[in-house]
C-alpha positions in Angstrom: -37.5 -19.2 -11.9 -35.8 -18.6 -15.2 -37.4 -14.6 -14.9 -35.2 -14.3 -11.5 -31.9 -15.6 -13.3 -32.7 -13.8 -15.9 -32.8 -10.2 -13.3 -29.8 -11.6 -11.8 -27.7 -12.7 -14.8 -28.5 -8.9 -15.9 -27.2 -7.2 -12.6 -23.9 -9.2 -12.3 -23.4 -7.9 -15.9 -24.0 -4.1 -14.7 -21.5 -4.5 -12.2 -18.8 -6.6 -13.6 -18.8 -3.6 -16.1 -19.0 -1.0 -13.6 -15.8 -3.0 -12.3 -14.1 -2.7 -14.9 -14.8 0.8 -15.7 -12.5 1.3 -12.2 -9.5 -0.6 -14.0 -6.7 1.4 -15.6 -4.0 -0.2 -17.9 -1.1 2.3 -17.9 0.9 2.7 -21.7 4.3 1.3 -21.4 7.2 3.9 -22.4 9.7 2.9 -24.5 13.0 4.9 -23.6 14.9 6.4 -26.5 18.7 5.1 -26.0 21.3 6.3 -28.2 22.6 3.6 -30.3 26.5 3.9 -28.4 24.8 4.0 -24.8 24.5 0.8 -22.9 20.9 -0.5 -21.8 19.8 0.8 -18.8 18.3 -1.4 -16.1 14.7 -0.7 -15.2 13.9 -2.1 -11.9 11.2 -4.7 -12.1 8.8 -3.0 -9.1 8.5 0.1 -11.4 8.1 -0.3 -15.3 8.1 2.8 -17.6 5.2 3.8 -18.7 3.7 7.1 -20.7 1.1 8.3 -17.9 4.1 7.2 -14.9 6.7 9.9 -17.0 3.9 12.5 -17.0 2.5 12.6 -13.7 6.7 12.2 -12.7 7.2 15.0 -14.6 4.7 17.5 -13.0 5.6 16.5 -9.6 9.1 17.3 -10.2 8.2 20.9 -10.8 5.4 20.6 -8.3 5.8 23.3 -5.4 3.4 21.6 -3.0 6.1 19.1 -2.4 7.7 21.7 -0.1 6.4 23.4 3.4 5.7 26.4 2.3 4.6 25.4 -1.2 7.7 27.8 -3.0 9.8 24.7 -4.2 10.0 22.4 -6.3 12.8 19.6 -7.1 13.4 22.0 -10.3 14.0 25.0 -8.0 17.8 23.1 -7.0 17.9 21.0 -10.8 17.7 24.0 -13.5 17.2 22.6 -17.0 19.6 25.8 -18.5 22.1 24.2 -15.6 21.7 20.8 -17.2 19.3 20.1 -14.2 22.1 21.4 -11.8 22.3 24.8 -9.4 24.1 27.6 -10.5 24.3 28.8 -7.2 27.5 27.0 -4.8 25.0 25.5 -2.5 21.3 25.1 -2.5 19.2 27.2 0.0 16.3 25.4 1.8 12.9 26.9 2.2 13.6 27.7 5.5 16.7 29.9 4.6 19.4 27.7 5.5 21.8 26.6 2.9 23.3 23.4 2.0 27.0 22.1 2.3 27.4 20.6 -1.2 26.6 21.3 -4.5 23.3 19.9 -6.2 24.4 17.3 -8.4 23.6 17.2 -12.4 20.6 15.2 -13.0 22.0 13.9 -16.5 21.8 10.5 -17.6 21.2 9.0 -13.9 19.0 6.3 -14.8 22.7 4.3 -15.5 24.0 5.6 -11.9 24.1 2.6 -9.0 24.9 5.2 -6.0 23.3 8.2 -5.6 24.5 11.8 -3.6 28.0 13.0 -3.5 28.7 10.1 -0.5 26.4 7.5 -2.3 24.7 7.2 0.7 21.8 5.8 -1.3 21.7 2.9 -3.6 18.3 3.3 -5.6 16.8 6.6 -7.7 13.5 5.9 -5.7 15.5 6.1 -2.3 17.3 9.3 -3.3 14.0 11.0 -4.3 12.7 10.2 -1.1 14.8 12.3 1.0 14.9 16.0 -0.3 11.2 16.3 0.3 11.6 15.5 4.3 14.8 16.9 4.6 14.8 20.4 7.0 17.5 21.9 5.4 15.7 21.4 1.9 11.7 21.2 1.3 10.7 20.5 5.0 7.8 19.0 4.5 6.7 15.2 5.8 6.1 13.1 3.1 2.5 12.7 5.0 1.7 16.4 4.6 3.1 16.1 1.0 0.2 13.2 0.3 -2.8 15.1 1.9 -1.6 18.2 -0.8 -1.7 15.9 -3.6 -5.2 14.1 -2.4 -6.8 17.3 -1.9 -6.5 18.2 -6.0 -8.6 15.9 -7.9 -6.1 16.3 -11.1 -3.2 14.6 -9.0 -5.6 11.8 -8.1 -6.8 11.3 -11.7 -3.0 11.1 -12.4 -2.1 8.5 -10.0 -4.7 6.5 -10.8 -3.5 6.4 -14.4 -0.2 5.9 -13.9 -0.4 2.9 -11.2 -3.7 2.0 -12.4 -5.2 2.1 -8.7 -7.0 4.4 -6.5 -4.4 6.0 -4.1 -1.4 8.1 -3.4 1.7 7.7 -1.1 5.3 8.5 -1.2 6.2 5.0 -2.5 4.7 5.8 -5.8 5.3 10.1 -5.8 9.2 8.9 -5.7 8.6 6.1 -8.3 6.9 8.5 -10.7 9.6 11.5 -10.1 12.1 8.3 -10.9 10.4 7.4 -13.9 10.9 11.0 -15.5 14.2 11.5 -14.5 15.1 8.1 -16.0 13.8 10.3 -19.7 16.8 12.8 -19.1 19.1 11.6 -21.0 21.7 13.5 -22.8 23.3 12.0 -26.0 23.6 14.7 -28.7 26.8 16.4 -28.2 29.4 17.0 -30.6 31.6 14.5 -28.5 29.1 12.2 -29.2 29.6 11.9 -32.8 33.6 11.7 -32.1 32.9 9.0 -29.9 31.2 7.0 -32.4 33.4 7.7 -35.2 36.2 6.9 -33.3 34.4 3.7 -32.5 33.8 2.7 -36.0 29.9 3.4 -35.7 27.9 4.7 -38.0 26.8 7.9 -38.0 23.1 9.8 -39.1 23.2 12.0 -42.2 23.0 14.6 -39.2 25.4 13.4 -37.3 28.0 13.7 -40.6 27.1 17.3 -40.8 28.2 17.6 -37.6 31.3 15.5 -37.3 32.5 17.8 -40.3 32.4 21.0 -38.1 34.9 19.2 -35.6 37.9 21.2 -35.7 41.5 19.5 -35.4 42.1 21.7 -31.7 38.9 19.6 -30.5 40.4 16.3 -32.0 43.8 17.4 -30.3 42.0 17.9 -27.0 40.3 14.8 -26.6 43.6 13.0 -27.4 45.1 15.0 -24.4 42.2 14.1 -22.5 43.1 10.7 -22.8 46.6 11.1 -22.9 48.4 9.2 -19.9 51.4 12.1 -19.8 49.0 14.6 -21.2 46.0 15.7 -18.9 45.1 11.9 -17.9 41.7 12.3 -17.4 41.0 9.2 -18.9 40.9 6.6 -16.0 37.9 8.6 -14.1 36.1 9.8 -17.1 35.7 7.8 -20.3 32.9 6.0 -22.3 29.5 7.4 -23.7 28.4 8.6 -20.0 31.8 10.3 -19.5 32.3 9.0 -15.6 33.6 5.9 -13.8 31.5 4.4 -11.4 33.5 5.2 -8.4 34.5 6.9 -5.5 37.3 9.3 -5.6 39.6 11.5 -3.4 40.6 13.9 -6.3 43.3 16.2 -4.2 41.5 18.4 -3.0 42.1 20.7 0.3 40.0 19.9 2.4 37.5 23.2 3.5 36.9 24.4 7.0 34.2 22.0 7.2 36.3 18.9 7.0 33.4 17.2 4.4 34.9 13.7 4.6 32.7 12.1 2.0 32.2 8.7 1.4 33.5 8.1 4.6 30.5 9.7 6.7 28.5 6.7 5.3 31.1 3.6 5.7 32.9 5.2 8.9 36.3 3.7 7.1 39.2 6.3 7.7 40.3 4.7 3.9 37.4 6.8 2.3 38.2 10.2 3.9 37.6 12.9 1.1 36.5 10.3 -1.5 33.5 11.7 -3.3 31.3 10.4 -6.4 32.8 10.2 -9.7 30.5 13.1 -11.7 29.7 12.6 -15.5 31.6 15.6 -17.6 28.5 15.8 -19.7 27.6 19.6 -20.2 30.4 20.1 -18.1 30.1 23.8 -19.6 26.6 24.4 -18.3 26.9 22.9 -14.4 29.3 25.6 -13.0 30.6 26.0 -9.8 32.3 22.5 -9.9 33.5 19.7 -7.1 31.1 18.8 -4.4 31.7 22.0 -2.7 31.3 24.1 -5.7 34.6 26.0 -4.9 35.6 26.2 -8.6 33.5 29.0 -10.8 35.2 28.2 -14.2 37.0 25.1 -16.6 39.9 26.7 -16.2 39.9 26.9 -12.4 39.2 22.8 -12.7 41.8 22.6 -15.3 44.4 24.3 -13.3 43.6 22.1 -10.1 44.8 19.0 -12.1 47.5 20.8 -13.6 48.8 21.9 -10.3 46.7 22.4 -7.4 46.6 18.4 -6.6 47.0 18.0 -2.5 48.5 14.9 -1.7 46.9 13.0 1.3 46.6 9.2 2.4 43.7 8.7 0.2 44.4 10.0 -3.2 43.2 8.3 -5.7 46.3 6.4 -7.3 45.2 6.8 -10.4 46.5 10.4 -10.1 49.7 9.9 -11.1 51.7 13.2 -11.0 50.3 14.2 -7.8 53.3 14.3 -6.3 54.0 17.3 -8.4 51.1 18.7 -8.0 49.6 18.0 -11.1 50.3 17.3 -14.6 51.7 20.4 -15.3 49.8 21.2 -18.5 51.3 24.8 -20.4 48.6 27.7 -21.6 48.2 25.7 -24.9 47.7 22.5 -23.6 44.9 24.1 -21.3 43.4 25.7 -24.0 43.3 22.6 -26.2 41.7 20.4 -23.4 39.2 23.3 -22.7 38.3 23.1 -26.3 37.6 19.4 -26.2 35.3 19.7 -23.2 33.0 22.8 -24.6 32.4 19.4 -27.1 30.6 18.2 -24.3 27.5 20.5 -24.7 24.0 19.3 -25.3 22.5 22.1 -26.1 19.1 19.6 -27.1 19.2 18.3 -23.8 18.7 21.7 -21.9 15.8 22.6 -24.5 14.0 19.4 -24.7 10.5 20.6 -24.5 9.4 17.1 -22.5 11.8 17.6 -20.1 10.3 21.4 -19.2 7.7 22.4 -16.8 4.5 21.2 -18.2 2.4 23.8 -16.1 
């Protein structure tokens, strides 16, 4: 009897060890949030992990997410363009162009709604859409999962990222979302100006950058914030350089008559309102506006200076809309552009942790 129980105990121990070997506990990932930024709210059902971020990075650059294995998320969100598309409209695998410019993926972990019309309210649900979209990557998630599941390396990466066997669309989008939340930009010359202006301590490196800020850049910043100047501050302010809202900024509707937010709400009061984008890395994200109609910063500045088109849903904070805009003179346009260039963060676009890992 004792011999039987001895063998039973040994067998139980062996199987217990085997079971433990099939478990994996992902490593918590600690985001490096700039000191002058607000906290980022991470969804409780998608905690950041080292393995999850790594998997998400591979998936972001994975062309097998598309129907013909030629396009990835990065195809329309290039690191060199601050994770936007330098083309006016992105072209899908079937040669079909979209009708809106691809938004820059920058500091997107602080956003509450996604796409120009805000039709998705979580980053995970936003990421789910392009794969199956017939004018983008045009592949069902079922097919995508089959491709990934056929690769033992991906099977192992998913196991390590989520601590369990299995690949599905939910895990894939969660992993990509984890990676995208690491795409944080907070090291531009503007950041030093902002911290100084708000009496925040500067590091030794930031002190050196502060010494390089010239009088014209400070004058442009003052103009940017002035109600009687460029009057940009109502929609673009704070360390994230944007406010969370939809706005009709006075663009003349094009032939497509894209009504923006109203296509989601069916409310005519939302006609021609689009998500206010960040101005960070604005010099790298041309073309501009939801339809990419402007190819240069000078055209954007001219629009707000003299090209405002009045309509019933015009943003009331565009206080000089009735006269076509804020009517900047040549020197003011020059100074405003000088300030906008301080928003460029070269470290962001060259960060090795954000590049293609393949």
